[in-house]
Steps between C-alpha positions, in 0.01 A plus 500: 500500500640834394492738799410867433715803568325758716596821674479514882550787743752440770505715814850622610633699798464868414802628312629142424345472148836521317667262751217243458520521118879451515474217760219321309683519166809352671302227662325406176842461337665306785202270557444444122144638500532691158224277360253593769585857620544746220483875540522704819366851450495793752195715386633850447445798283698803388447816693647841438608718796724784572799473727749797551315681224567219244233298335563123526322184428473243776334155515228496769366172633134477413423243768762523776556172684387292214673311215335314204629153416415290193486143611369157406357427848630172642589404861874565429462829319260624766749388768792672331318834471344482855832427663703773323650742750282815527178338376225498761241303284289487194196723452173296442602220722265392765784372710544153645693366203236608240637612163446866412258631233676641183438833362250531222659552153342843471646608836851389374456668173399828673804495732748408240360754252540766761865406524535506128529121489279250329387154580717266292238333301617525142833388372656656193468250217692739267851633482674832421475573131197280431179649349184509717141624460330709761177316608315772686468873585510790258784341306333157444617333176805718472819303440838578645853368590594400855765740626508411873353233737458559872422154635454628861234762410344292220556786257635511149620808308394492142601714206192574286482693172240768556439759227835426348691545827633240733335526841587313808216353709513315827242216518410202726596157381134410476431793266724360227550185301783364280427527129 
């Protein structure tokens, strides 16, 4: 039976989010859990503030004290995360050894979008230099050449001939198909 990857919210000691992320990533590696525990994300967003009269951009934690973890929930993956230093427990667990409830896909999409990330659903089935067709949106049926692929964000930069000029567009993987 193929187990499903889901996102879970892990509660940490306040201010320990980065430490928990580092500890968990190290434990995943040393305990060989790469096939069950995937991404560890600290929800944060860019914020602009002024310090000493200078404008600067800082990353502010959206949910202080919480870390998102993408897991295939099994007894061992649950144990590894729960027993990571700095972790106080999973959100959505009734306690007494009960497994937690995963986040709903739309909750994950919302949080990752806020951070400028995307749920990794689509894989690029094209390569740089290949011709593709835009499937949807105002440029549906346009054809273009793949210039750049960003696997992490699920985006592809495409050069399209528009009114006799080359125009670069950034599209989601699921908005294009290989010709």
